C-alpha positions as CSV (number, residue, x, y, z in Angstrom):
1,M,-88.6,50.7,-14.2
2,S,-85.0,51.3,-15.1
3,V,-83.5,53.9,-17.4
4,A,-80.4,53.1,-19.4
5,T,-78.0,56.0,-20.0
6,E,-75.8,56.4,-22.9
7,P,-72.0,56.9,-22.3
8,A,-70.8,60.5,-22.8
9,P,-69.3,61.2,-26.2
10,G,-65.6,60.4,-26.3
11,A,-65.7,58.4,-23.0
12,A,-63.8,55.1,-22.9
13,P,-66.1,52.1,-22.8
14,P,-66.3,50.3,-19.5
15,S,-64.0,47.2,-19.3
16,A,-65.5,44.1,-17.8
17,G,-62.2,43.0,-16.5
18,L,-61.2,46.3,-14.9
19,R,-60.7,46.0,-11.1
20,D,-60.1,48.6,-8.4
21,E,-56.4,49.2,-8.3
22,R,-56.5,49.3,-4.5
23,L,-58.0,45.9,-4.3
24,A,-55.4,44.5,-6.7
25,R,-52.6,45.6,-4.4
26,I,-53.9,43.5,-1.5
27,G,-52.1,40.2,-1.8
28,V,-51.4,37.2,0.3
29,L,-48.7,38.9,2.3
30,T,-50.9,41.8,3.2
31,R,-53.7,39.5,4.3
32,L,-51.3,37.7,6.5
33,L,-50.2,41.0,8.0
34,Q,-53.8,41.7,8.9
35,R,-54.1,38.6,10.9
36,P,-53.9,39.2,14.7
37,E,-52.0,35.9,15.2
38,L,-49.0,36.9,13.1
39,G,-47.1,38.8,15.8
40,A,-47.7,36.1,18.3
41,L,-46.6,33.4,15.9
42,I,-43.3,35.2,15.3
43,G,-42.8,35.7,19.0
44,A,-43.6,32.0,19.7
45,V,-40.9,30.9,17.2
46,A,-38.4,33.3,18.7
47,V,-39.1,32.3,22.3
48,Y,-39.0,28.6,21.4
49,A,-35.6,29.1,19.7
50,I,-34.2,31.0,22.7
51,F,-35.1,28.3,25.2
52,A,-34.1,25.5,22.9
53,S,-30.7,27.0,22.6
54,V,-30.2,27.7,26.4
55,D,-31.6,24.3,27.5
56,A,-29.2,22.8,30.1
57,T,-31.0,19.5,30.5
58,P,-29.4,16.2,29.3
59,N,-30.2,15.5,25.6
60,H,-31.9,18.9,25.3
61,K,-35.2,17.9,26.9
62,F,-37.0,21.1,25.9
63,I,-37.2,20.0,22.2
64,S,-38.1,16.4,23.0
65,L,-41.6,14.9,23.5
66,D,-40.9,14.9,27.2
67,G,-40.2,18.6,27.1
68,M,-43.3,19.1,25.0
69,Q,-45.4,17.4,27.6
70,N,-44.1,19.8,30.2
71,W,-44.7,23.1,28.3
72,T,-48.0,22.0,26.9
73,D,-49.1,21.1,30.4
74,A,-48.1,24.6,31.6
75,A,-49.8,26.3,28.7
76,S,-53.0,24.3,28.6
77,T,-54.8,25.9,31.6
78,Y,-53.6,29.3,30.6
79,G,-54.8,28.6,27.0
80,I,-58.3,27.5,28.0
81,M,-58.8,30.7,29.9
82,A,-56.8,33.0,27.5
83,V,-59.2,32.2,24.6
84,A,-62.2,33.0,26.8
85,V,-60.7,36.2,28.1
86,A,-59.7,37.1,24.6
87,L,-63.3,36.9,23.4
88,L,-64.3,39.4,26.0
89,M,-61.4,41.7,25.2
90,I,-62.3,41.6,21.5
91,G,-65.8,42.7,22.6
92,G,-64.2,45.5,24.7
93,E,-64.8,43.9,28.1
94,F,-62.8,42.4,30.9
95,D,-63.5,39.7,33.5
96,L,-61.2,40.2,36.5
97,S,-63.1,37.4,38.4
98,A,-61.8,34.7,35.9
99,G,-58.9,33.6,38.1
100,V,-60.7,33.4,41.4
101,M,-63.6,31.5,39.7
102,T,-61.3,28.6,39.1
103,G,-60.8,28.3,42.9
104,T,-64.5,28.8,43.7
105,S,-65.4,26.0,41.2
106,G,-62.9,23.6,42.5
107,L,-63.9,24.2,46.1
108,L,-67.6,23.8,45.2
109,L,-66.8,20.5,43.5
110,G,-64.9,19.3,46.5
111,M,-67.7,20.3,48.9
112,L,-70.4,18.6,46.9
113,I,-68.3,15.4,46.5
114,T,-66.7,15.1,49.9
115,R,-69.2,16.6,52.2
116,Y,-72.5,15.7,50.5
117,D,-71.5,12.5,48.7
118,V,-72.7,13.8,45.3
119,N,-71.8,11.8,42.2
120,V,-68.8,13.4,40.5
121,W,-70.6,13.9,37.2
122,I,-73.6,15.4,38.8
123,A,-71.3,17.7,40.8
124,I,-69.5,18.8,37.6
125,V,-72.8,19.7,36.0
126,L,-73.9,21.7,39.1
127,V,-70.5,23.5,39.2
128,L,-70.7,24.4,35.5
129,A,-74.3,25.6,36.0
130,F,-73.2,27.7,39.0
131,A,-70.4,29.3,37.0
132,G,-72.7,30.0,34.1
133,G,-75.0,31.7,36.5
134,I,-72.2,33.9,37.8
135,G,-71.2,34.8,34.2
136,F,-74.9,35.5,33.4
137,L,-75.1,37.8,36.4
138,N,-71.9,39.6,35.4
139,G,-72.9,40.1,31.8
140,T,-76.4,41.2,32.7
141,L,-75.2,43.8,35.2
142,V,-72.7,45.2,32.6
143,V,-75.5,45.4,29.9
144,R,-78.2,46.8,32.2
145,T,-76.3,49.2,34.4
146,K,-73.8,50.3,31.8
147,L,-71.1,50.2,34.4
148,P,-67.6,49.2,33.2
149,S,-67.1,45.4,33.3
150,F,-63.8,46.1,35.1
151,I,-65.8,47.3,38.1
152,I,-68.5,44.7,38.0
153,T,-66.1,41.8,37.8
154,L,-63.7,43.3,40.3
155,A,-66.6,43.3,42.8
156,T,-67.3,39.6,41.9
157,F,-63.6,38.9,42.4
158,F,-63.7,40.2,46.0
159,V,-67.0,38.5,46.8
160,L,-65.8,35.1,45.6
161,R,-62.4,35.5,47.2
162,G,-64.0,36.1,50.6
163,V,-66.6,33.3,50.1
164,N,-63.8,30.8,49.1
165,V,-61.9,31.3,52.3
166,G,-64.8,31.9,54.7
167,V,-67.0,29.0,53.7
168,T,-64.0,26.6,53.4
169,L,-62.8,27.5,56.9
170,L,-66.4,27.2,58.3
171,L,-66.9,23.7,56.9
172,T,-63.4,22.2,57.2
173,N,-61.5,24.3,59.6
174,T,-58.8,24.4,56.9
175,V,-58.4,26.3,53.6
176,R,-58.7,23.2,51.5
177,F,-61.3,20.8,50.2
178,D,-60.1,17.3,49.3
179,V,-61.7,15.2,46.6
180,S,-61.9,11.5,47.4
181,D,-60.9,9.1,44.7
182,R,-63.4,6.6,46.1
183,A,-66.3,9.0,45.2
184,S,-68.9,7.7,42.7
185,G,-67.9,8.6,39.2
186,F,-64.4,9.8,40.1
187,A,-62.5,7.3,37.9
188,S,-64.3,8.3,34.7
189,G,-64.3,12.0,35.7
190,H,-60.6,12.0,36.4
191,A,-59.8,10.1,33.1
192,L,-61.7,12.7,31.0
193,L,-60.8,15.9,32.9
194,G,-57.7,15.2,35.0
195,G,-56.0,12.2,33.3
196,T,-53.2,11.8,30.7
197,F,-52.8,10.4,27.2
198,L,-50.0,9.3,24.8
199,A,-48.0,7.0,27.3
200,P,-45.2,7.0,28.2
201,Y,-45.0,10.8,27.7
202,N,-48.3,11.3,29.6
203,F,-49.6,14.5,28.1
204,Q,-52.3,16.1,30.2
205,V,-55.8,15.7,28.8
206,A,-56.2,19.4,29.5
207,V,-54.2,19.9,26.2
208,L,-57.0,18.3,24.2
209,W,-59.6,20.5,26.0
210,W,-57.5,23.5,25.2
211,L,-57.5,22.8,21.5
212,A,-61.2,22.0,21.5
213,L,-62.2,25.1,23.3
214,T,-60.0,27.2,21.0
215,I,-62.2,26.0,18.1
216,A,-65.4,26.5,20.2
217,A,-64.3,30.1,21.0
218,T,-64.2,31.0,17.4
219,W,-67.9,30.2,17.2
220,V,-68.7,31.9,20.5
221,L,-67.0,35.1,19.3
222,N,-70.0,35.9,17.2
223,R,-72.5,35.5,20.0
224,T,-74.0,38.1,22.4
225,K,-72.0,39.9,25.2
226,V,-73.8,38.0,28.1
227,V,-72.9,34.7,26.5
228,L,-69.3,35.8,26.4
229,F,-69.3,36.4,30.2
230,M,-71.0,33.0,30.7
231,Y,-68.4,31.3,28.5
232,T,-65.5,32.9,30.5
233,A,-67.0,31.9,33.8
234,M,-67.7,28.3,32.7
235,S,-64.2,28.0,31.2
236,A,-62.8,29.0,34.6
237,A,-65.1,26.4,36.2
238,L,-63.7,23.8,33.8
239,V,-60.1,24.7,34.8
240,G,-61.1,24.5,38.5
241,I,-62.7,21.1,38.0
242,M,-59.6,19.8,36.2
243,V,-57.3,21.0,39.0
244,A,-59.5,19.5,41.7
245,L,-59.7,16.1,40.0
246,R,-56.1,16.0,39.0
247,Y,-54.7,16.8,42.5
248,K,-57.7,15.3,44.4
249,G,-58.2,18.6,46.2
250,I,-57.9,22.4,45.9
251,Q,-56.8,25.3,48.0
252,S,-59.1,28.3,48.7
253,G,-56.5,30.6,47.1
254,Q,-56.4,28.7,43.9
255,G,-56.5,31.0,40.8
256,I,-56.1,34.3,42.5
257,G,-53.8,36.5,40.4
258,Q,-54.0,34.2,37.4
259,E,-56.4,36.6,35.6
260,F,-53.3,38.7,34.8
261,F,-51.7,35.8,33.0
262,Y,-54.8,35.2,31.0
263,I,-54.8,38.9,29.9
264,I,-51.1,38.7,29.1
265,A,-51.7,35.7,26.9
266,A,-54.5,37.4,25.1
267,V,-52.5,40.6,24.6
268,V,-49.4,38.7,23.5
269,G,-51.7,36.9,21.1
270,G,-52.7,40.1,19.4
271,C,-55.8,41.3,21.3
272,L,-56.1,45.0,21.8
273,L,-56.9,46.3,25.2
274,T,-59.3,48.8,23.5
275,G,-61.2,45.9,22.0
276,G,-62.3,45.1,18.5
277,Y,-59.3,43.2,17.4
278,G,-57.8,39.7,18.2
279,S,-58.5,36.0,17.8
280,A,-58.8,32.8,19.8
281,I,-55.9,31.3,18.0
282,G,-53.7,34.2,18.8
283,A,-54.6,33.9,22.5
284,S,-53.7,30.2,22.4
285,I,-50.3,31.1,20.9
286,G,-49.9,33.6,23.6
287,A,-50.6,30.9,26.2
288,L,-48.1,28.7,24.5
289,I,-45.4,31.4,24.8
290,I,-46.1,31.5,28.6
291,G,-45.7,27.7,28.7
292,F,-42.4,28.0,26.8
293,A,-41.1,30.6,29.3
294,Q,-42.3,28.8,32.5
295,I,-40.7,25.5,31.6
296,G,-37.8,26.9,29.5
297,I,-36.5,28.9,32.5
298,I,-36.5,25.7,34.6
299,F,-34.7,23.7,32.0
300,A,-32.1,26.4,31.5
301,N,-31.3,26.3,35.3
302,W,-32.1,30.0,35.6
303,D,-33.4,31.5,38.8
304,S,-37.2,31.1,38.6
305,N,-37.8,34.6,39.8
306,W,-36.8,35.8,36.3
307,Y,-39.9,34.2,35.0
308,F,-42.0,37.3,35.8
309,T,-39.4,39.7,34.4
310,F,-39.4,37.6,31.2
311,L,-43.2,37.8,31.0
312,G,-43.0,41.6,31.4
313,V,-40.4,41.9,28.6
314,I,-42.4,39.6,26.3
315,L,-45.6,41.6,27.0
316,F,-43.8,44.8,26.1
317,L,-42.3,43.4,22.9
318,A,-45.5,41.7,21.9
319,V,-47.5,45.0,22.1
320,G,-44.8,46.7,20.0
321,V,-44.7,44.0,17.4
322,N,-48.5,43.7,17.2
323,A,-48.8,47.5,16.8
324,L,-46.2,47.6,14.1
325,V,-47.7,44.7,12.1
326,R,-51.2,46.2,12.4
327,R,-50.0,49.6,11.2
328,R,-48.3,48.1,8.2
329,A,-51.4,46.0,7.4
330,M,-53.7,49.1,7.6
331,A,-51.3,51.1,5.5
332,A,-51.3,48.4,2.9
333,R,-55.1,48.6,2.6
334,R,-55.0,52.3,1.7
């Protein structure tokens, strides 16, 4: 039963078209400022313009399709992992084993194919399942023990790093597993995961996987924490598989240290280290900026050692720009 109340004498009648004044002030520009990708997009345009202007190659290769093939190739593997790492960071977690997992996965693929004559596609499924299991273990330990994911995945990093070298040396007396191109299923596996498209520019197929996984990451973002760890580990496995098939082998040290580049790409893309803010698209843009820098420095004939300095400066500036944009967006909502 509801009770209707009469308006107080002298009170103005309610207006059906009246809106909250605070809501009326939030326009398109404000909504854009609230997007975590905005700072990264501004940075990407600026970095692209810088390297396009200092390009020392004949006919300015950096802005051509040939140049695009180079910097998208550099950005694609960073991008695949950056979007996965970004999801964890948005959830307030880290996975420091993401880099070494690429090496572990590639080595496992090489061992299954070369030493045990497993069909390439069966080996790929087994490697992805193995990586999913490692991710599940990481996520479950974080949830059950309440220990920081930083500690859990750092332990996983050292375990996998030791296994990579120890097992590879034990089985091959070297630090490398080769992948034979005569193995059953290699041709189709290489075409789908290690090949190229758009001849004669020959873009790496990893670029298509990068775009597809950026879309998939947006869906995964709404799933549980354990699934996010599994997604990260399996993304690392995919990168390891791609490297192994593309170069027909992989070193035991593959991927070590790359986890910092993934985190840089995510932070440059607008993710907060404290969690709760960011996007997969922003992380992809962050990876693209890294690709611009890696190839742009080469095309500019600069000393390649400046690459790391440039990344440090970009990281510092990106954090500042993202913080400024976010503060202004929050102020606009008040």
